[in-house]
DSSP file (Angstrom, degrees, kcal/mol; ACC not computed):
  #  RESIDUE AA STRUCTURE BP1 BP2  ACC     N-H-->O    O-->H-N    N-H-->O    O-->H-N    TCO  KAPPA ALPHA  PHI   PSI    X-CA   Y-CA   Z-CA
    1    1 A X    >>        0   0    0      0, 0.0     4,-1.9     0, 0.0     3,-0.6   0.000 360.0 360.0 360.0 -52.8  289.5   92.5  155.8
    2    2 A X  H 3>  +     0   0    0      1,-0.3     4,-2.0     2,-0.2     5,-0.2   0.887 360.0  58.9 -56.6 -44.5  291.7   92.7  158.8
    3    3 A X  H 3> S+     0   0    0      1,-0.2     4,-2.2     2,-0.2    -1,-0.3   0.824 103.7  49.7 -41.0 -45.9  293.8   90.0  157.1
    4    4 A X  H <> S+     0   0    0     -3,-0.6     4,-0.8     1,-0.2    -1,-0.2   0.878 111.8  46.7 -77.8 -34.7  294.5   92.1  154.1
    5    5 A X  H  X S+     0   0    0     -4,-1.9     4,-1.0     2,-0.2     3,-0.4   0.875 111.7  51.0 -73.3 -33.2  295.6   95.1  156.1
    6    6 A X  H >X S+     0   0    0     -4,-2.0     4,-3.4     1,-0.2     3,-0.6   0.912 106.2  56.8 -65.9 -45.5  297.8   93.0  158.4
    7    7 A X  H 3< S+     0   0    0     -4,-2.2    -1,-0.2     1,-0.2    -2,-0.2   0.719 100.1  58.9 -64.5 -18.8  299.4   91.4  155.2
    8    8 A X  H 3< S+     0   0    0     -4,-0.8    -1,-0.2    -3,-0.4    -2,-0.2   0.880 117.5  30.2 -69.0 -42.4  300.4   94.9  154.0
    9    9 A X  H << S+     0   0    0     -4,-1.0     2,-0.3    -3,-0.6    -2,-0.2   0.852 131.5  18.2 -90.1 -40.0  302.5   95.6  157.2
   10   10 A X  S  < S-     0   0    0     -4,-3.4    -1,-0.2    -5,-0.1     2,-0.1  -0.867  86.3-104.9-132.9 168.7  303.7   92.1  158.3
   11   11 A X     >  -     0   0    0     -2,-0.3     4,-1.4     1,-0.1     5,-0.1  -0.301  31.2-103.8 -87.8 168.4  303.9   89.0  156.2
   12   12 A X  H  > S+     0   0    0      2,-0.2     4,-2.0     1,-0.2     5,-0.2   0.842 120.8  55.6 -55.5 -40.4  301.6   85.7  156.4
   13   13 A X  H  > S+     0   0    0      1,-0.2     4,-2.2     2,-0.2    -1,-0.2   0.930 104.8  50.8 -65.2 -44.2  304.3   83.9  158.3
   14   14 A X  H  > S+     0   0    0      1,-0.2     4,-1.7     2,-0.2    -1,-0.2   0.825 111.0  48.7 -66.7 -34.1  304.4   86.5  161.0
   15   15 A X  H  X S+     0   0    0     -4,-1.4     4,-1.9     2,-0.2    -1,-0.2   0.871 111.1  49.8 -72.2 -40.5  300.6   86.4  161.4
   16   16 A X  H  X S+     0   0    0     -4,-2.0     4,-1.3     2,-0.2    -2,-0.2   0.875 110.7  48.9 -69.2 -35.3  300.6   82.6  161.7
   17   17 A X  H  X S+     0   0    0     -4,-2.2     4,-1.6     1,-0.2    -2,-0.2   0.892 111.6  51.3 -68.5 -35.2  303.4   82.7  164.3
   18   18 A X  H  X S+     0   0    0     -4,-1.7     4,-1.0     1,-0.2    -2,-0.2   0.905 106.2  53.6 -71.7 -38.3  301.4   85.4  166.2
   19   19 A X  H  < S+     0   0    0     -4,-1.9     4,-0.4     1,-0.2    -1,-0.2   0.791 109.1  51.5 -65.5 -29.5  298.2   83.2  166.2
   20   20 A X  H  < S+     0   0    0     -4,-1.3     4,-0.4     1,-0.2     3,-0.3   0.850 111.2  45.1 -72.4 -34.8  300.2   80.3  167.7
   21   21 A X  H  X S+     0   0    0     -4,-1.6     4,-2.9     1,-0.2    -2,-0.2   0.585  88.5  89.6 -89.3  -9.7  301.5   82.3  170.4
   22   22 A X  H  X S+     0   0    0     -4,-1.0     4,-2.4     1,-0.2     5,-0.2   0.876  88.1  47.9 -55.7 -48.7  298.2   84.1  171.5
   23   23 A X  H  > S+     0   0    0     -4,-0.4     4,-1.8    -3,-0.3    -1,-0.2   0.853 113.5  48.9 -61.1 -38.7  297.1   81.5  174.0
   24   24 A X  H  > S+     0   0    0     -4,-0.4     4,-2.2     2,-0.2     5,-0.2   0.902 109.8  49.8 -68.5 -41.3  300.5   81.5  175.5
   25   25 A X  H  X S+     0   0    0     -4,-2.9     4,-2.5     2,-0.2    -2,-0.2   0.925 111.1  51.1 -58.9 -48.8  300.7   85.3  175.7
   26   26 A X  H  X S+     0   0    0     -4,-2.4     4,-1.5     1,-0.2    -2,-0.2   0.861 109.7  50.4 -62.9 -34.8  297.1   85.4  177.4
   27   27 A X  H  X S+     0   0    0     -4,-1.8     4,-2.5     2,-0.2    -1,-0.2   0.930 113.9  42.2 -73.3 -42.0  298.1   82.8  180.0
   28   28 A X  H  X S+     0   0    0     -4,-2.2     4,-2.4     1,-0.2    -2,-0.2   0.856 112.5  55.1 -77.8 -30.2  301.3   84.6  181.0
   29   29 A X  H  X S+     0   0    0     -4,-2.5     4,-2.1    -5,-0.2    -1,-0.2   0.900 108.6  48.1 -53.8 -41.7  299.5   87.9  181.0
   30   30 A X  H  X S+     0   0    0     -4,-1.5     4,-2.5     2,-0.2     5,-0.2   0.929 113.7  47.8 -69.0 -48.9  296.9   86.4  183.4
   31   31 A X  H  X S+     0   0    0     -4,-2.5     4,-2.6     1,-0.2    -1,-0.2   0.930 111.2  50.8 -62.4 -39.6  299.8   85.0  185.7
   32   32 A X  H  X S+     0   0    0     -4,-2.4     4,-2.1     1,-0.2    -1,-0.2   0.866 110.1  48.7 -74.4 -32.4  301.5   88.3  185.6
   33   33 A X  H  X S+     0   0    0     -4,-2.1     4,-1.3     2,-0.2    -1,-0.2   0.823 113.3  47.2 -73.7 -24.4  298.4   90.2  186.6
   34   34 A X  H  X S+     0   0    0     -4,-2.5     4,-2.4     2,-0.2    -2,-0.2   0.910 111.9  50.6 -66.7 -40.8  297.7   87.9  189.5
   35   35 A X  H  X S+     0   0    0     -4,-2.6     4,-2.1    -5,-0.2    -2,-0.2   0.845 109.3  50.7 -63.7 -38.2  301.2   88.1  190.6
   36   36 A X  H  X S+     0   0    0     -4,-2.1     4,-1.6     2,-0.2    -1,-0.2   0.908 113.3  45.1 -65.8 -41.5  301.1   91.9  190.5
   37   37 A X  H  < S+     0   0    0     -4,-1.3    -2,-0.2     1,-0.2     5,-0.2   0.900 112.6  53.4 -75.7 -35.9  297.9   92.0  192.6
   38   38 A X  H  < S+     0   0    0     -4,-2.4     4,-0.3     1,-0.2    -1,-0.2   0.925 114.9  38.1 -61.5 -45.8  299.4   89.4  195.0
   39   39 A X  H  < S+     0   0    0     -4,-2.1    -1,-0.2    -5,-0.1    -2,-0.2   0.618 115.2  61.0 -84.3 -14.4  302.6   91.3  195.7
   40   40 A X  S  < S-     0   0    0     -4,-1.6     2,-1.7    -5,-0.2     3,-0.1  -0.333 115.4 -60.9 -98.7-171.5  300.9   94.8  195.7
   41   41 A X    >>  -     0   0    0      1,-0.2     3,-1.7    -2,-0.1     4,-1.3  -0.522  53.0-172.9 -76.3  87.6  298.2   96.0  198.1
   42   42 A X  H 3> S+     0   0    0     -2,-1.7     4,-3.6    -4,-0.3     5,-0.2   0.777  77.7  62.3 -58.7 -28.6  295.5   93.5  197.2
   43   43 A X  H 3> S+     0   0    0      2,-0.2     4,-0.6     1,-0.2    -1,-0.3   0.781  98.5  56.0 -67.4 -21.5  292.9   95.3  199.3
   44   44 A X  H <4 S+     0   0    0     -3,-1.7     4,-0.4     2,-0.2     3,-0.3   0.899 112.0  43.1 -63.6 -42.5  293.2   98.3  197.2
   45   45 A X  H >< S+     0   0    0     -4,-1.3     3,-1.7     1,-0.2    -2,-0.2   0.970 114.0  49.4 -73.0 -46.3  292.4   96.2  194.2
   46   46 A X  H >< S+     0   0    0     -4,-3.6     3,-1.1     1,-0.3    -1,-0.2   0.597  91.7  77.6 -72.5  -6.0  289.6   94.2  195.8
   47   47 A X  T 3< S+     0   0    0     -4,-0.6    -1,-0.3    -3,-0.3    -2,-0.2   0.751  90.8  57.0 -66.2 -17.3  287.9   97.4  197.1
   48   48 A X  T <  S+     0   0    0     -3,-1.7     2,-0.7    -4,-0.4    -1,-0.2   0.571  86.3  89.7 -89.0  -9.0  286.6   97.8  193.5
   49   49 A X  S <> S-     0   0    0     -3,-1.1     4,-2.0    -4,-0.2     3,-0.4  -0.835  73.5-146.1 -95.3 116.8  284.8   94.2  193.5
   50   50 A X  H  > S+     0   0    0     -2,-0.7     4,-0.6     1,-0.2    -1,-0.2   0.840  90.7  46.1 -52.6 -48.3  281.4   94.9  194.8
   51   51 A X  H  4 S+     0   0    0      1,-0.2     3,-0.3     2,-0.2    -1,-0.2   0.847 117.1  42.3 -66.7 -36.9  280.8   91.6  196.6
   52   52 A X  H >> S+     0   0    0     -3,-0.4     3,-1.9     1,-0.2     4,-0.8   0.708  95.7  79.7 -78.4 -25.6  284.2   91.6  198.4
   53   53 A X  H 3< S+     0   0    0     -4,-2.0     3,-0.5     1,-0.3    -1,-0.2   0.840  89.3  50.7 -67.4 -26.6  284.2   95.1  199.3
   54   54 A X  T >< S+     0   0    0     -4,-0.6     3,-0.7    -3,-0.3    -1,-0.3   0.656  99.3  67.7 -78.0  -9.8  281.9   94.9  202.3
   55   55 A X  T <4 S+     0   0    0     -3,-1.9    -1,-0.2     1,-0.2    -2,-0.2   0.854 105.1  44.2 -74.5 -33.4  284.1   92.0  203.7
   56   56 A X  T 3< S+     0   0    0     -4,-0.8    -1,-0.2    -3,-0.5    -2,-0.1  -0.017  76.9 151.6-101.5  29.4  286.9   94.6  204.3
   57   57 A X    <   -     0   0    0     -3,-0.7     2,-0.5     1,-0.1    -3,-0.1  -0.303  48.3-120.1 -63.3 137.2  285.1   97.5  205.8
   58   58 A X        -     0   0    0      1,-0.1     2,-1.5     2,-0.0    -1,-0.1  -0.643  14.0-144.0 -84.0 130.9  287.3   99.5  208.0
   59   59 A X              0   0    0     -2,-0.5    -1,-0.1     1,-0.2    -2,-0.0  -0.646 360.0 360.0 -89.0  79.2  286.0   99.7  211.7
   60   60 A X              0   0    0     -2,-1.5    -1,-0.2     0, 0.0    -2,-0.0   0.390 360.0 360.0-105.3 360.0  287.0  103.3  212.5
């Protein structure tokens, strides 16, 4: 059903090209996300991970 709907908007060739690129896009998206966390305030991100949250408790 999804195939029929997509064929109305884009062609079958475009769908096959997209299917070939999906793993590559997922890999680069993961690399981009990890890079973003690395170069930003990673403690802010890791505060939402339950197991790691206790390791960075602030001693005030």
